C-alpha positions in Angstrom: 61.7 1.3 100.1 61.9 0.3 96.5 59.2 -2.1 95.6 59.1 -3.9 92.5 55.4 -4.1 90.9 54.3 -6.3 88.3 50.8 -5.8 87.0 48.5 -8.8 85.6 45.4 -7.4 84.5 44.1 -5.7 87.5 46.1 -7.3 89.8 49.2 -6.0 91.3 51.9 -8.0 92.2 54.2 -6.5 94.9 57.8 -7.8 95.4 59.6 -6.6 98.8 63.2 -5.5 99.3 65.2 -6.8 102.4 64.5 -9.5 104.9 62.2 -7.7 107.4 59.2 -5.5 108.0 59.2 -4.0 111.1 59.2 -0.7 113.3 62.4 0.4 111.5 60.7 0.2 108.0 57.3 0.1 108.4 56.5 3.7 107.9 58.4 3.2 104.1 56.2 0.3 103.8 53.0 1.8 104.2 54.0 4.7 102.2 55.1 2.7 99.2 52.0 0.7 99.3 49.8 3.6 99.2 51.2 4.4 95.7 50.3 1.0 94.6 46.9 0.9 96.1 46.0 4.2 94.5 46.5 2.4 91.1 45.4 -1.1 91.9 42.9 -2.1 94.8 43.6 -5.9 94.1 47.3 -6.3 95.4 49.1 -9.7 96.2 52.2 -9.0 98.2 55.2 -11.8 97.8 56.7 -12.3 100.9 59.2 -14.7 99.8 62.3 -12.6 101.2 60.7 -11.6 104.3 62.2 -13.4 107.4 60.8 -11.4 110.0 57.6 -9.2 110.9 56.7 -7.4 114.0 53.4 -6.2 115.3 54.2 -3.0 113.4 54.3 -4.9 110.4 51.3 -6.9 111.3 49.3 -3.3 111.7 50.3 -2.3 108.4 49.0 -5.1 106.7 45.9 -4.7 108.5 45.4 -1.1 107.5 46.4 -2.1 104.0 43.6 -4.8 103.8 41.2 -1.9 105.2 42.4 0.4 102.6 41.9 -2.0 99.6 38.4 -3.4 100.9 37.3 0.1 101.1 37.3 0.7 97.4 36.2 -2.9 96.5 39.3 -4.7 96.4 41.2 -7.3 98.2 44.7 -7.9 99.8 46.3 -11.5 99.5 49.9 -12.5 100.4 52.1 -15.1 98.8 55.2 -17.2 99.3 55.3 -16.7 103.1 58.5 -18.6 104.5 57.6 -20.8 107.5 58.3 -18.3 110.4 56.2 -15.5 108.7 53.6 -18.0 108.2 53.5 -19.0 111.6 52.9 -15.6 112.9 50.4 -14.9 110.5 48.4 -18.0 111.6 49.3 -17.3 115.3 47.6 -14.0 115.3 44.7 -15.3 112.9 45.6 -12.8 110.2 45.4 -15.8 108.0 41.9 -16.0 108.6 41.5 -12.2 106.9 44.1 -12.1 104.5 44.5 -15.0 102.0 48.1 -16.6 102.1 48.9 -18.5 98.9 51.8 -21.0 98.3 52.6 -19.3 95.1 52.5 -16.0 93.3 50.6 -17.5 90.5 47.7 -18.8 92.6 47.3 -15.7 94.5 46.9 -13.6 91.1 44.8 -16.3 89.8 42.5 -16.4 92.9 41.1 -12.9 91.9 39.6 -14.7 88.9 40.6 -12.4 86.1 44.2 -12.6 85.5 47.3 -15.0 85.5 51.1 -14.4 85.5 51.1 -14.6 81.5 48.8 -11.6 81.2 
């Protein structure tokens, strides 16, 4: 999976390719995110292109959250569309992972970086 990663201070903003994360591509997603987490423990995932997630994707997000918090970081998501946002709320993942409306607000919520950095 080819991720686009932009760095703003210590924060990695990850933009995903495609329109879904599910059992068919979740292993690729996990492997690509391991590379990101190895370089930054403050991660924002832009979900603007994602229209569908399944339980495998939700599990991958939880595992990613565990990985970043284990090294003192945090995971946030932004720009989730209505369907994805509804799923995150339904399973209460939004209680564990902050969901921001914009990439800028997610990056700023780390308190040290803006998109102008």
